[in-house]
PDB file as gemmi writes it, atoms N, CA and C in Angstrom:
CRYST1    1.000    1.000    1.000  90.00  90.00  90.00 P 1                      
ATOM      1  N   MET A   1       0.744  -1.260  -0.047  1.00  0.00           N  
ATOM      2  CA  MET A   1      -0.034   0.161  -0.142  1.00  0.00           C  
ATOM      3  C   MET A   1       0.826   1.288   0.011  1.00  0.00           C  
ATOM      4  N   LYS A   2       1.924   1.197   0.662  1.00  0.00           N  
ATOM      5  CA  LYS A   2       2.841   2.321   0.797  1.00  0.00           C  
ATOM      6  C   LYS A   2       3.385   2.742  -0.486  1.00  0.00           C  
ATOM      7  N   VAL A   3       3.942   1.655  -1.162  1.00  0.00           N  
ATOM      8  CA  VAL A   3       4.472   1.721  -2.512  1.00  0.00           C  
ATOM      9  C   VAL A   3       3.377   2.417  -3.613  1.00  0.00           C  
ATOM     10  N   GLN A   4       2.116   1.973  -3.531  1.00  0.00           N  
ATOM     11  CA  GLN A   4       1.277   2.588  -4.345  1.00  0.00           C  
ATOM     12  C   GLN A   4       0.882   3.934  -3.891  1.00  0.00           C  
ATOM     13  N   LYS A   5       0.845   4.510  -2.789  1.00  0.00           N  
ATOM     14  CA  LYS A   5       0.733   5.654  -2.412  1.00  0.00           C  
ATOM     15  C   LYS A   5       1.848   6.608  -2.837  1.00  0.00           C  
ATOM     16  N   LEU A   6       3.226   6.155  -2.710  1.00  0.00           N  
ATOM     17  CA  LEU A   6       4.260   6.794  -3.090  1.00  0.00           C  
ATOM     18  C   LEU A   6       4.266   7.134  -4.610  1.00  0.00           C  
ATOM     19  N   PHE A   7       3.684   6.295  -5.353  1.00  0.00           N  
ATOM     20  CA  PHE A   7       3.618   6.551  -6.819  1.00  0.00           C  
ATOM     21  C   PHE A   7       2.830   7.701  -7.034  1.00  0.00           C  
ATOM     22  N   GLY A   8       1.881   7.830  -6.253  1.00  0.00           N  
ATOM     23  CA  GLY A   8       0.717   8.917  -6.312  1.00  0.00           C  
ATOM     24  C   GLY A   8      -0.054   8.818  -7.670  1.00  0.00           C  
ATOM     25  N   ASP A   9      -0.168   9.863  -8.501  1.00  0.00           N  
ATOM     26  CA  ASP A   9      -1.183   9.800  -9.778  1.00  0.00           C  
ATOM     27  C   ASP A   9      -0.665   9.102 -10.926  1.00  0.00           C  
ATOM     28  N   ARG A  10       0.564   8.564 -10.747  1.00  0.00           N  
ATOM     29  CA  ARG A  10       1.090   7.708 -11.922  1.00  0.00           C  
ATOM     30  C   ARG A  10       0.586   6.385 -11.834  1.00  0.00           C  
ATOM     31  N   ILE A  11       0.105   5.890 -10.575  1.00  0.00           N  
ATOM     32  CA  ILE A  11      -0.705   4.567 -10.606  1.00  0.00           C  
ATOM     33  C   ILE A  11      -1.752   4.679 -11.560  1.00  0.00           C  
ATOM     34  N   GLY A  12      -2.083   3.707 -12.515  1.00  0.00           N  
ATOM     35  CA  GLY A  12      -3.329   3.464 -13.398  1.00  0.00           C  
ATOM     36  C   GLY A  12      -2.998   4.493 -14.590  1.00  0.00           C  
ATOM     37  N   ARG A  13      -1.953   5.464 -14.611  1.00  0.00           N  
ATOM     38  CA  ARG A  13      -1.907   6.214 -15.818  1.00  0.00           C  
ATOM     39  C   ARG A  13      -0.712   5.747 -16.497  1.00  0.00           C  
ATOM     40  N   ASP A  14       0.615   5.808 -16.053  1.00  0.00           N  
ATOM     41  CA  ASP A  14       1.693   5.335 -16.646  1.00  0.00           C  
ATOM     42  C   ASP A  14       2.403   4.332 -15.860  1.00  0.00           C  
ATOM     43  N   ILE A  15       1.835   3.781 -14.645  1.00  0.00           N  
ATOM     44  CA  ILE A  15       2.454   2.673 -13.859  1.00  0.00           C  
ATOM     45  C   ILE A  15       1.313   1.781 -13.450  1.00  0.00           C  
ATOM     46  N   LEU A  16       1.382   0.583 -13.836  1.00  0.00           N  
ATOM     47  CA  LEU A  16       0.399  -0.372 -13.404  1.00  0.00           C  
ATOM     48  C   LEU A  16       0.821  -1.391 -12.494  1.00  0.00           C  
ATOM     49  N   MET A  17       0.289  -1.821 -11.397  1.00  0.00           N  
ATOM     50  CA  MET A  17       0.835  -2.772 -10.492  1.00  0.00           C  
ATOM     51  C   MET A  17      -0.210  -3.960 -10.542  1.00  0.00           C  
ATOM     52  N   LEU A  18       0.656  -5.156 -10.796  1.00  0.00           N  
ATOM     53  CA  LEU A  18       0.006  -6.377 -10.906  1.00  0.00           C  
ATOM     54  C   LEU A  18       0.161  -7.548  -9.903  1.00  0.00           C  
ATOM     55  N   SER A  19      -0.637  -7.919  -9.221  1.00  0.00           N  
ATOM     56  CA  SER A  19      -0.328  -9.212  -8.226  1.00  0.00           C  
ATOM     57  C   SER A  19      -0.816 -10.493  -9.027  1.00  0.00           C  
ATOM     58  N   ILE A  20       0.133 -11.406  -9.293  1.00  0.00           N  
ATOM     59  CA  ILE A  20      -0.417 -12.553  -9.924  1.00  0.00           C  
ATOM     60  C   ILE A  20      -0.652 -13.689  -9.057  1.00  0.00           C  
ATOM     61  N   SER A  21      -1.548 -14.435  -8.734  1.00  0.00           N  
ATOM     62  CA  SER A  21      -1.831 -15.652  -7.984  1.00  0.00           C  
ATOM     63  C   SER A  21      -1.292 -16.639  -8.457  1.00  0.00           C  
ATOM     64  N   LEU A  22      -0.554 -17.306  -7.581  1.00  0.00           N  
ATOM     65  CA  LEU A  22       0.090 -18.731  -8.059  1.00  0.00           C  
ATOM     66  C   LEU A  22      -0.680 -19.906  -7.398  1.00  0.00           C  
ATOM     67  N   ASP A  23      -1.969 -19.476  -7.008  1.00  0.00           N  
ATOM     68  CA  ASP A  23      -2.770 -20.555  -6.486  1.00  0.00           C  
ATOM     69  C   ASP A  23      -4.140 -20.393  -6.848  1.00  0.00           C  
ATOM     70  N   PRO A  24      -4.283 -20.498  -8.328  1.00  0.00           N  
ATOM     71  CA  PRO A  24      -5.714 -20.108  -8.821  1.00  0.00           C  
ATOM     72  C   PRO A  24      -6.773 -20.944  -8.379  1.00  0.00           C  
ATOM     73  N   GLU A  25      -6.642 -22.049  -7.660  1.00  0.00           N  
ATOM     74  CA  GLU A  25      -7.755 -22.856  -7.200  1.00  0.00           C  
ATOM     75  C   GLU A  25      -8.504 -22.304  -5.897  1.00  0.00           C  
ATOM     76  N   ASN A  26      -7.568 -21.489  -5.169  1.00  0.00           N  
ATOM     77  CA  ASN A  26      -7.982 -20.975  -4.034  1.00  0.00           C  
ATOM     78  C   ASN A  26      -8.236 -19.545  -4.170  1.00  0.00           C  
ATOM     79  N   ASP A  27      -7.494 -18.857  -5.004  1.00  0.00           N  
ATOM     80  CA  ASP A  27      -7.490 -17.368  -5.394  1.00  0.00           C  
ATOM     81  C   ASP A  27      -8.487 -17.162  -6.444  1.00  0.00           C  
ATOM     82  N   THR A  28      -9.794 -17.249  -6.101  1.00  0.00           N  
ATOM     83  CA  THR A  28     -10.871 -16.853  -7.093  1.00  0.00           C  
ATOM     84  C   THR A  28     -10.960 -15.378  -7.178  1.00  0.00           C  
ATOM     85  N   PRO A  29     -11.514 -14.924  -8.163  1.00  0.00           N  
ATOM     86  CA  PRO A  29     -11.655 -13.468  -8.423  1.00  0.00           C  
ATOM     87  C   PRO A  29     -12.365 -12.767  -7.138  1.00  0.00           C  
ATOM     88  N   SER A  30     -13.387 -13.500  -6.621  1.00  0.00           N  
ATOM     89  CA  SER A  30     -14.018 -12.871  -5.381  1.00  0.00           C  
ATOM     90  C   SER A  30     -12.999 -12.842  -4.033  1.00  0.00           C  
ATOM     91  N   VAL A  31     -12.238 -13.819  -4.033  1.00  0.00           N  
ATOM     92  CA  VAL A  31     -11.164 -13.874  -2.979  1.00  0.00           C  
ATOM     93  C   VAL A  31     -10.221 -12.677  -3.016  1.00  0.00           C  
ATOM     94  N   LEU A  32      -9.629 -12.579  -4.299  1.00  0.00           N  
ATOM     95  CA  LEU A  32      -8.862 -11.475  -4.613  1.00  0.00           C  
ATOM     96  C   LEU A  32      -9.289 -10.143  -4.518  1.00  0.00           C  
ATOM     97  N   LYS A  33     -10.575 -10.012  -4.867  1.00  0.00           N  
ATOM     98  CA  LYS A  33     -11.345  -8.848  -4.581  1.00  0.00           C  
ATOM     99  C   LYS A  33     -11.503  -8.265  -3.177  1.00  0.00           C  
ATOM    100  N   LYS A  34     -11.757  -9.445  -2.339  1.00  0.00           N  
ATOM    101  CA  LYS A  34     -11.786  -9.257  -0.873  1.00  0.00           C  
ATOM    102  C   LYS A  34     -10.381  -8.765  -0.089  1.00  0.00           C  
ATOM    103  N   TYR A  35      -9.406  -9.401  -0.832  1.00  0.00           N  
ATOM    104  CA  TYR A  35      -7.934  -9.148  -0.259  1.00  0.00           C  
ATOM    105  C   TYR A  35      -7.679  -7.708  -0.645  1.00  0.00           C  
ATOM    106  N   ALA A  36      -7.871  -7.468  -1.889  1.00  0.00           N  
ATOM    107  CA  ALA A  36      -7.479  -6.008  -2.313  1.00  0.00           C  
ATOM    108  C   ALA A  36      -8.166  -4.942  -1.483  1.00  0.00           C  
ATOM    109  N   LYS A  37      -9.457  -5.151  -1.302  1.00  0.00           N  
ATOM    110  CA  LYS A  37     -10.280  -4.338  -0.389  1.00  0.00           C  
ATOM    111  C   LYS A  37      -9.827  -4.256   1.027  1.00  0.00           C  
ATOM    112  N   SER A  38      -9.484  -5.365   1.508  1.00  0.00           N  
ATOM    113  CA  SER A  38      -8.911  -5.439   3.018  1.00  0.00           C  
ATOM    114  C   SER A  38      -7.543  -4.607   3.086  1.00  0.00           C  
ATOM    115  N   TYR A  39      -6.894  -4.460   1.982  1.00  0.00           N  
ATOM    116  CA  TYR A  39      -5.508  -3.607   2.138  1.00  0.00           C  
ATOM    117  C   TYR A  39      -5.751  -2.131   1.569  1.00  0.00           C  
ATOM    118  N   GLY A  40      -6.855  -2.048   1.202  1.00  0.00           N  
ATOM    119  CA  GLY A  40      -7.226  -0.497   0.570  1.00  0.00           C  
ATOM    120  C   GLY A  40      -6.680  -0.353  -0.863  1.00  0.00           C  
ATOM    121  N   THR A  41      -6.645  -1.260  -1.468  1.00  0.00           N  
ATOM    122  CA  THR A  41      -5.870  -1.096  -2.944  1.00  0.00           C  
ATOM    123  C   THR A  41      -6.718  -0.281  -3.870  1.00  0.00           C  
ATOM    124  N   LYS A  42      -5.969   0.702  -4.402  1.00  0.00           N  
ATOM    125  CA  LYS A  42      -6.811   1.558  -5.092  1.00  0.00           C  
ATOM    126  C   LYS A  42      -6.525   1.216  -6.768  1.00  0.00           C  
ATOM    127  N   PRO A  43      -7.515   1.940  -7.507  1.00  0.00           N  
ATOM    128  CA  PRO A  43      -7.272   1.670  -9.151  1.00  0.00           C  
ATOM    129  C   PRO A  43      -5.816   1.695  -9.513  1.00  0.00           C  
ATOM    130  N   GLY A  44      -5.470   0.864 -10.503  1.00  0.00           N  
ATOM    131  CA  GLY A  44      -4.122   0.919 -10.950  1.00  0.00           C  
ATOM    132  C   GLY A  44      -3.312  -0.283 -10.409  1.00  0.00           C  
ATOM    133  N   TRP A  45      -3.869  -1.014  -9.596  1.00  0.00           N  
ATOM    134  CA  TRP A  45      -3.280  -2.224  -8.990  1.00  0.00           C  
ATOM    135  C   TRP A  45      -4.235  -3.308  -9.192  1.00  0.00           C  
ATOM    136  N   ILE A  46      -3.867  -4.209 -10.053  1.00  0.00           N  
ATOM    137  CA  ILE A  46      -4.628  -5.535 -10.330  1.00  0.00           C  
ATOM    138  C   ILE A  46      -4.285  -6.725  -9.771  1.00  0.00           C  
ATOM    139  N   TYR A  47      -5.238  -7.394  -9.137  1.00  0.00           N  
ATOM    140  CA  TYR A  47      -4.964  -8.838  -8.861  1.00  0.00           C  
ATOM    141  C   TYR A  47      -5.281  -9.670  -9.929  1.00  0.00           C  
ATOM    142  N   LEU A  48      -4.499 -10.501 -10.436  1.00  0.00           N  
ATOM    143  CA  LEU A  48      -4.703 -11.480 -11.283  1.00  0.00           C  
ATOM    144  C   LEU A  48      -4.881 -12.958 -11.046  1.00  0.00           C  
ATOM    145  N   THR A  49      -5.843 -13.762 -11.490  1.00  0.00           N  
ATOM    146  CA  THR A  49      -5.788 -15.055 -11.408  1.00  0.00           C  
ATOM    147  C   THR A  49      -6.400 -15.773 -12.629  1.00  0.00           C  
ATOM    148  N   GLY A  50      -6.421 -16.947 -12.798  1.00  0.00           N  
ATOM    149  CA  GLY A  50      -6.854 -17.653 -14.045  1.00  0.00           C  
ATOM    150  C   GLY A  50      -6.549 -19.059 -14.108  1.00  0.00           C  
ATOM    151  N   LYS A  51      -6.448 -19.689 -15.246  1.00  0.00           N  
ATOM    152  CA  LYS A  51      -6.158 -21.140 -15.410  1.00  0.00           C  
ATOM    153  C   LYS A  51      -4.742 -21.258 -15.001  1.00  0.00           C  
ATOM    154  N   PHE A  52      -4.285 -22.294 -14.428  1.00  0.00           N  
ATOM    155  CA  PHE A  52      -2.891 -22.571 -13.936  1.00  0.00           C  
ATOM    156  C   PHE A  52      -1.963 -22.469 -15.107  1.00  0.00           C  
ATOM    157  N   GLU A  53      -2.455 -23.028 -16.284  1.00  0.00           N  
ATOM    158  CA  GLU A  53      -1.800 -23.012 -17.412  1.00  0.00           C  
ATOM    159  C   GLU A  53      -1.342 -21.549 -18.003  1.00  0.00           C  
ATOM    160  N   GLU A  54      -2.425 -20.636 -17.981  1.00  0.00           N  
ATOM    161  CA  GLU A  54      -2.226 -19.512 -18.309  1.00  0.00           C  
ATOM    162  C   GLU A  54      -1.175 -18.539 -17.281  1.00  0.00           C  
ATOM    163  N   ILE A  55      -1.284 -18.942 -16.238  1.00  0.00           N  
ATOM    164  CA  ILE A  55      -0.498 -18.096 -15.208  1.00  0.00           C  
ATOM    165  C   ILE A  55       0.918 -18.658 -15.265  1.00  0.00           C  
ATOM    166  N   GLU A  56       1.157 -19.948 -15.590  1.00  0.00           N  
ATOM    167  CA  GLU A  56       2.545 -20.440 -15.937  1.00  0.00           C  
ATOM    168  C   GLU A  56       3.136 -19.705 -17.131  1.00  0.00           C  
ATOM    169  N   THR A  57       2.322 -19.631 -18.345  1.00  0.00           N  
ATOM    170  CA  THR A  57       2.570 -18.960 -19.398  1.00  0.00           C  
ATOM    171  C   THR A  57       3.202 -17.487 -19.120  1.00  0.00           C  
ATOM    172  N   LEU A  58       2.292 -16.796 -18.435  1.00  0.00           N  
ATOM    173  CA  LEU A  58       2.713 -15.353 -18.162  1.00  0.00           C  
ATOM    174  C   LEU A  58       3.915 -15.280 -17.432  1.00  0.00           C  
ATOM    175  N   ARG A  59       4.062 -16.067 -16.319  1.00  0.00           N  
ATOM    176  CA  ARG A  59       5.300 -16.161 -15.492  1.00  0.00           C  
ATOM    177  C   ARG A  59       6.514 -16.313 -16.490  1.00  0.00           C  
ATOM    178  N   HIS A  60       6.521 -17.320 -17.371  1.00  0.00           N  
ATOM    179  CA  HIS A  60       7.578 -17.599 -18.147  1.00  0.00           C  
ATOM    180  C   HIS A  60       7.863 -16.652 -19.033  1.00  0.00           C  
ATOM    181  N   ARG A  61       6.971 -15.884 -19.714  1.00  0.00           N  
ATOM    182  CA  ARG A  61       7.130 -14.753 -20.551  1.00  0.00           C  
ATOM    183  C   ARG A  61       7.711 -13.581 -20.012  1.00  0.00           C  
ATOM    184  N   MET A  62       7.222 -13.369 -18.711  1.00  0.00           N  
ATOM    185  CA  MET A  62       7.826 -12.293 -17.727  1.00  0.00           C  
ATOM    186  C   MET A  62       9.243 -12.682 -17.400  1.00  0.00           C  
ATOM    187  N   GLY A  63       9.499 -13.964 -17.320  1.00  0.00           N  
ATOM    188  CA  GLY A  63      10.902 -14.294 -16.848  1.00  0.00           C  
ATOM    189  C   GLY A  63      10.988 -14.485 -15.448  1.00  0.00           C  
ATOM    190  N   VAL A  64       9.737 -14.710 -14.876  1.00  0.00           N  
ATOM    191  CA  VAL A  64       9.470 -15.094 -13.361  1.00  0.00           C  
ATOM    192  C   VAL A  64       9.237 -16.471 -13.075  1.00  0.00           C  
ATOM    193  N   TYR A  65      10.472 -17.130 -13.178  1.00  0.00           N  
ATOM    194  CA  TYR A  65      10.510 -18.665 -12.863  1.00  0.00           C  
ATOM    195  C   TYR A  65      11.961 -19.010 -12.558  1.00  0.00           C  
ATOM    196  N   ASP A  66      11.864 -20.173 -11.943  1.00  0.00           N  
ATOM    197  CA  ASP A  66      13.339 -20.764 -11.747  1.00  0.00           C  
ATOM    198  C   ASP A  66      13.479 -21.728 -12.799  1.00  0.00           C  
ATOM    199  N   PRO A  67      14.776 -21.684 -13.321  1.00  0.00           N  
ATOM    200  CA  PRO A  67      15.024 -22.638 -14.510  1.00  0.00           C  
ATOM    201  C   PRO A  67      15.048 -24.206 -13.988  1.00  0.00           C  
ATOM    202  N   ASP A  68      15.183 -24.447 -12.672  1.00  0.00           N  
ATOM    203  CA  ASP A  68      14.992 -25.657 -12.086  1.00  0.00           C  
ATOM    204  C   ASP A  68      13.627 -26.039 -11.877  1.00  0.00           C  
ATOM    205  N   PRO A  69      12.964 -27.024 -12.631  1.00  0.00           N  
ATOM    206  CA  PRO A  69      11.544 -27.282 -12.493  1.00  0.00           C  
ATOM    207  C   PRO A  69      11.187 -27.605 -11.010  1.00  0.00           C  
ATOM    208  N   VAL A  70      11.844 -28.380 -10.432  1.00  0.00           N  
ATOM    209  CA  VAL A  70      11.762 -28.811  -8.957  1.00  0.00           C  
ATOM    210  C   VAL A  70      11.447 -27.737  -8.093  1.00  0.00           C  
ATOM    211  N   ILE A  71      12.473 -26.545  -8.049  1.00  0.00           N  
ATOM    212  CA  ILE A  71      12.317 -25.435  -7.299  1.00  0.00           C  
ATOM    213  C   ILE A  71      11.248 -24.575  -7.677  1.00  0.00           C  
ATOM    214  N   ASP A  72      10.873 -24.489  -9.145  1.00  0.00           N  
ATOM    215  CA  ASP A  72      10.060 -23.557  -9.690  1.00  0.00           C  
ATOM    216  C   ASP A  72       8.579 -24.113  -9.197  1.00  0.00           C  
ATOM    217  N   ALA A  73       8.397 -25.397  -9.212  1.00  0.00           N  
ATOM    218  CA  ALA A  73       7.182 -26.008  -8.697  1.00  0.00           C  
ATOM    219  C   ALA A  73       6.546 -25.877  -7.120  1.00  0.00           C  
ATOM    220  N   ASP A  74       7.673 -25.539  -6.559  1.00  0.00           N  
ATOM    221  CA  ASP A  74       7.539 -25.245  -5.148  1.00  0.00           C  
ATOM    222  C   ASP A  74       7.095 -23.847  -4.759  1.00  0.00           C  
ATOM    223  N   LYS A  75       5.895 -23.572  -4.473  1.00  0.00           N  
ATOM    224  CA  LYS A  75       5.128 -22.356  -4.480  1.00  0.00           C  
ATOM    225  C   LYS A  75       5.883 -21.621  -3.253  1.00  0.00           C  
ATOM    226  N   THR A  76       6.443 -22.227  -2.394  1.00  0.00           N  
ATOM    227  CA  THR A  76       7.235 -21.521  -1.132  1.00  0.00           C  
ATOM    228  C   THR A  76       8.529 -20.604  -1.573  1.00  0.00           C  
ATOM    229  N   GLN A  77       8.957 -21.099  -2.863  1.00  0.00           N  
ATOM    230  CA  GLN A  77      10.068 -20.445  -3.555  1.00  0.00           C  
ATOM    231  C   GLN A  77       9.865 -19.169  -4.165  1.00  0.00           C  
ATOM    232  N   HIS A  78       8.449 -18.812  -4.382  1.00  0.00           N  
ATOM    233  CA  HIS A  78       8.156 -17.787  -5.222  1.00  0.00           C  
ATOM    234  C   HIS A  78       7.904 -16.330  -4.513  1.00  0.00           C  
ATOM    235  N   GLY A  79       7.914 -16.455  -3.180  1.00  0.00           N  
ATOM    236  CA  GLY A  79       7.507 -15.251  -2.480  1.00  0.00           C  
ATOM    237  C   GLY A  79       8.703 -14.285  -2.382  1.00  0.00           C  
ATOM    238  N   ASN A  80       8.277 -13.016  -2.072  1.00  0.00           N  
ATOM    239  CA  ASN A  80       9.423 -11.840  -1.837  1.00  0.00           C  
ATOM    240  C   ASN A  80      10.093 -11.474  -2.990  1.00  0.00           C  
ATOM    241  N   LEU A  81       9.673 -11.691  -4.232  1.00  0.00           N  
ATOM    242  CA  LEU A  81      10.230 -11.026  -5.490  1.00  0.00           C  
ATOM    243  C   LEU A  81       9.416 -10.049  -6.225  1.00  0.00           C  
ATOM    244  N   LEU A  82       9.780  -8.968  -6.383  1.00  0.00           N  
ATOM    245  CA  LEU A  82       9.071  -7.901  -7.172  1.00  0.00           C  
ATOM    246  C   LEU A  82       9.701  -7.682  -8.519  1.00  0.00           C  
ATOM    247  N   THR A  83       8.964  -8.025  -9.551  1.00  0.00           N  
ATOM    248  CA  THR A  83       9.504  -8.019 -10.902  1.00  0.00           C  
ATOM    249  C   THR A  83       8.807  -6.671 -11.457  1.00  0.00           C  
ATOM    250  N   PHE A  84       9.666  -5.926 -11.943  1.00  0.00           N  
ATOM    251  CA  PHE A  84       9.010  -4.675 -12.619  1.00  0.00           C  
ATOM    252  C   PHE A  84       9.660  -4.331 -13.850  1.00  0.00           C  
ATOM    253  N   GLY A  85       8.931  -3.541 -14.699  1.00  0.00           N  
ATOM    254  CA  GLY A  85       9.542  -3.271 -16.092  1.00  0.00           C  
ATOM    255  C   GLY A  85       8.726  -2.262 -16.861  1.00  0.00           C  
ATOM    256  N   ASP A  86       9.273  -1.958 -18.078  1.00  0.00           N  
ATOM    257  CA  ASP A  86       8.756  -1.112 -18.894  1.00  0.00           C  
ATOM    258  C   ASP A  86       8.487  -2.189 -20.219  1.00  0.00           C  
ATOM    259  N   ASP A  87       7.317  -2.541 -20.337  1.00  0.00           N  
ATOM    260  CA  ASP A  87       7.054  -3.585 -21.367  1.00  0.00           C  
ATOM    261  C   ASP A  87       7.217  -2.946 -22.810  1.00  0.00           C  
ATOM    262  N   ARG A  88       7.070  -1.619 -22.996  1.00  0.00           N  
ATOM    263  CA  ARG A  88       7.106  -0.888 -24.492  1.00  0.00           C  
ATOM    264  C   ARG A  88       8.608  -1.154 -24.988  1.00  0.00           C  
ATOM    265  N   ASN A  89       9.676  -1.163 -23.856  1.00  0.00           N  
ATOM    266  CA  ASN A  89      11.078  -1.253 -24.312  1.00  0.00           C  
ATOM    267  C   ASN A  89      11.666  -2.400 -23.931  1.00  0.00           C  
ATOM    268  N   ASP A  90      10.773  -3.267 -23.367  1.00  0.00           N  
ATOM    269  CA  ASP A  90      11.356  -4.717 -22.961  1.00  0.00           C  
ATOM    270  C   ASP A  90      12.510  -4.527 -21.936  1.00  0.00           C  
ATOM    271  N   GLN A  91      12.418  -3.757 -20.971  1.00  0.00           N  
ATOM    272  CA  GLN A  91      13.310  -3.507 -19.919  1.00  0.00           C  
ATOM    273  C   GLN A  91      12.703  -4.032 -18.577  1.00  0.00           C  
ATOM    274  N   TRP A  92      13.409  -5.101 -17.985  1.00  0.00           N  
ATOM    275  CA  TRP A  92      12.814  -5.598 -16.786  1.00  0.00           C  
ATOM    276  C   TRP A  92      13.899  -5.742 -15.771  1.00  0.00           C  
ATOM    277  N   SER A  93      13.520  -5.781 -14.466  1.00  0.00           N  
ATOM    278  CA  SER A  93      14.307  -5.864 -13.230  1.00  0.00           C  
ATOM    279  C   SER A  93      13.660  -6.714 -12.219  1.00  0.00           C  
ATOM    280  N   ALA A  94      14.292  -7.034 -11.225  1.00  0.00           N  
ATOM    281  CA  ALA A  94      13.611  -7.641 -10.001  1.00  0.00           C  
ATOM    282  C   ALA A  94      14.484  -7.234  -8.765  1.00  0.00           C  
ATOM    283  N   LEU A  95      13.614  -7.000  -7.637  1.00  0.00           N  
ATOM    284  CA  LEU A  95      14.360  -6.862  -6.450  1.00  0.00           C  
ATOM    285  C   LEU A  95      13.602  -7.532  -5.302  1.00  0.00           C  
ATOM    286  N   PRO A  96      14.063  -7.585  -4.058  1.00  0.00           N  
ATOM    287  CA  PRO A  96      13.246  -8.160  -2.978  1.00  0.00           C  
ATOM    288  C   PRO A  96      11.994  -7.183  -2.606  1.00  0.00           C  
ATOM    289  N   ALA A  97      10.867  -7.915  -2.485  1.00  0.00           N  
ATOM    290  CA  ALA A  97       9.676  -7.255  -2.240  1.00  0.00           C  
ATOM    291  C   ALA A  97       9.588  -6.631  -0.938  1.00  0.00           C  
ATOM    292  N   LEU A  98      10.518  -7.119   0.024  1.00  0.00           N  
ATOM    293  CA  LEU A  98      10.278  -6.579   1.208  1.00  0.00           C  
ATOM    294  C   LEU A  98      11.390  -5.416   1.459  1.00  0.00           C  
ATOM    295  N   MET A  99      11.870  -4.764   0.637  1.00  0.00           N  
ATOM    296  CA  MET A  99      12.645  -3.539   0.627  1.00  0.00           C  
ATOM    297  C   MET A  99      11.770  -2.285   1.196  1.00  0.00           C  
ATOM    298  N   LYS A 100      12.367  -1.411   1.450  1.00  0.00           N  
ATOM    299  CA  LYS A 100      11.735  -0.107   1.946  1.00  0.00           C  
ATOM    300  C   LYS A 100      10.882   0.214   0.726  1.00  0.00           C  
ATOM    301  N   PRO A 101       9.416   0.796   1.103  1.00  0.00           N  
ATOM    302  CA  PRO A 101       8.931   1.188  -0.264  1.00  0.00           C  
ATOM    303  C   PRO A 101       9.435   2.242  -0.928  1.00  0.00           C  
ATOM    304  N   LEU A 102      10.130   3.323  -0.312  1.00  0.00           N  
ATOM    305  CA  LEU A 102      10.641   4.263  -1.006  1.00  0.00           C  
ATOM    306  C   LEU A 102      11.852   3.780  -2.042  1.00  0.00           C  
ATOM    307  N   HIS A 103      12.544   2.860  -1.510  1.00  0.00           N  
ATOM    308  CA  HIS A 103      13.521   2.279  -2.361  1.00  0.00           C  
ATOM    309  C   HIS A 103      13.021   1.587  -3.601  1.00  0.00           C  
ATOM    310  N   ILE A 104      11.807   0.815  -3.527  1.00  0.00           N  
ATOM    311  CA  ILE A 104      11.029   0.108  -4.643  1.00  0.00           C  
ATOM    312  C   ILE A 104      10.800   1.197  -5.544  1.00  0.00           C  
ATOM    313  N   VAL A 105      10.146   2.369  -5.134  1.00  0.00           N  
ATOM    314  CA  VAL A 105       9.552   3.393  -6.030  1.00  0.00           C  
ATOM    315  C   VAL A 105      10.844   3.942  -6.816  1.00  0.00           C  
ATOM    316  N   GLU A 106      11.745   4.224  -6.043  1.00  0.00           N  
ATOM    317  CA  GLU A 106      12.923   4.713  -6.833  1.00  0.00           C  
ATOM    318  C   GLU A 106      13.651   3.840  -7.773  1.00  0.00           C  
ATOM    319  N   ALA A 107      13.551   2.560  -7.602  1.00  0.00           N  
ATOM    320  CA  ALA A 107      14.138   1.563  -8.612  1.00  0.00           C  
ATOM    321  C   ALA A 107      13.111   1.593  -9.859  1.00  0.00           C  
ATOM    322  N   VAL A 108      11.899   1.628  -9.611  1.00  0.00           N  
ATOM    323  CA  VAL A 108      11.067   1.561 -10.671  1.00  0.00           C  
ATOM    324  C   VAL A 108      11.176   2.808 -11.333  1.00  0.00           C  
ATOM    325  N   LEU A 109      11.218   3.797 -10.830  1.00  0.00           N  
ATOM    326  CA  LEU A 109      11.267   5.166 -11.573  1.00  0.00           C  
ATOM    327  C   LEU A 109      12.529   5.413 -12.318  1.00  0.00           C  
ATOM    328  N   ARG A 110      13.714   4.871 -11.726  1.00  0.00           N  
ATOM    329  CA  ARG A 110      14.775   4.875 -12.546  1.00  0.00           C  
ATOM    330  C   ARG A 110      14.639   4.018 -13.832  1.00  0.00           C  
ATOM    331  N   LEU A 111      14.211   2.908 -13.688  1.00  0.00           N  
ATOM    332  CA  LEU A 111      14.007   2.040 -14.992  1.00  0.00           C  
ATOM    333  C   LEU A 111      13.312   2.683 -16.023  1.00  0.00           C  
ATOM    334  N   THR A 112      11.993   3.464 -15.643  1.00  0.00           N  
ATOM    335  CA  THR A 112      11.221   4.006 -16.505  1.00  0.00           C  
ATOM    336  C   THR A 112      11.647   5.366 -16.956  1.00  0.00           C  
ATOM    337  N   TYR A 113      12.471   6.086 -16.191  1.00  0.00           N  
ATOM    338  CA  TYR A 113      13.128   7.287 -16.511  1.00  0.00           C  
ATOM    339  C   TYR A 113      14.344   7.015 -17.589  1.00  0.00           C  
ATOM    340  N   ARG A 114      14.864   6.062 -17.630  1.00  0.00           N  
ATOM    341  CA  ARG A 114      15.869   5.688 -18.546  1.00  0.00           C  
ATOM    342  C   ARG A 114      15.184   5.270 -19.894  1.00  0.00           C  
ATOM    343  N   ALA A 115      14.065   4.583 -19.710  1.00  0.00           N  
ATOM    344  CA  ALA A 115      13.224   4.128 -21.033  1.00  0.00           C  
ATOM    345  C   ALA A 115      12.873   5.460 -21.715  1.00  0.00           C  
ATOM    346  N   GLU A 116      12.184   6.454 -20.901  1.00  0.00           N  
ATOM    347  CA  GLU A 116      11.782   7.708 -21.460  1.00  0.00           C  
ATOM    348  C   GLU A 116      12.755   8.573 -22.040  1.00  0.00           C  
ATOM    349  N   LYS A 117      14.141   8.372 -21.664  1.00  0.00           N  
ATOM    350  CA  LYS A 117      15.121   9.251 -22.248  1.00  0.00           C  
ATOM    351  C   LYS A 117      15.893   8.778 -23.378  1.00  0.00           C  
ATOM    352  N   ARG A 118      15.479   7.407 -23.843  1.00  0.00           N  
ATOM    353  CA  ARG A 118      15.959   6.812 -25.003  1.00  0.00           C  
ATOM    354  C   ARG A 118      15.629   7.698 -26.398  1.00  0.00           C  
ATOM    355  N   PRO A 119      16.733   7.747 -27.238  1.00  0.00           N  
ATOM    356  CA  PRO A 119      16.213   8.494 -28.495  1.00  0.00           C  
ATOM    357  C   PRO A 119      15.263   7.532 -29.355  1.00  0.00           C  
TER     358      PRO A 119                                                      
END                                                                             
């Protein structure tokens, strides 16, 4: 929530936050809606779920997976990583999700600022 607040009016305009469920059997749209509401999530932060195969495809296309299939299949190994990027310029990075909110925002803005300054 603090990260979303620090981004201010950029959320939903030029920054979109996505939380992707790794447990679609339990994380139904109604469950995720309640979760988002309990944390005061504002527009511009979307909680996604879907068929397991679709989530796997999305994770792999975003590069958010472990090359070792045994480790990747263990859901407990997926926590605490924030992947962010500029999809228009195919620039992506990752950092620990438990960093201070201000440091997360600074890292995201550095990446998007670099993309905006390209010729």
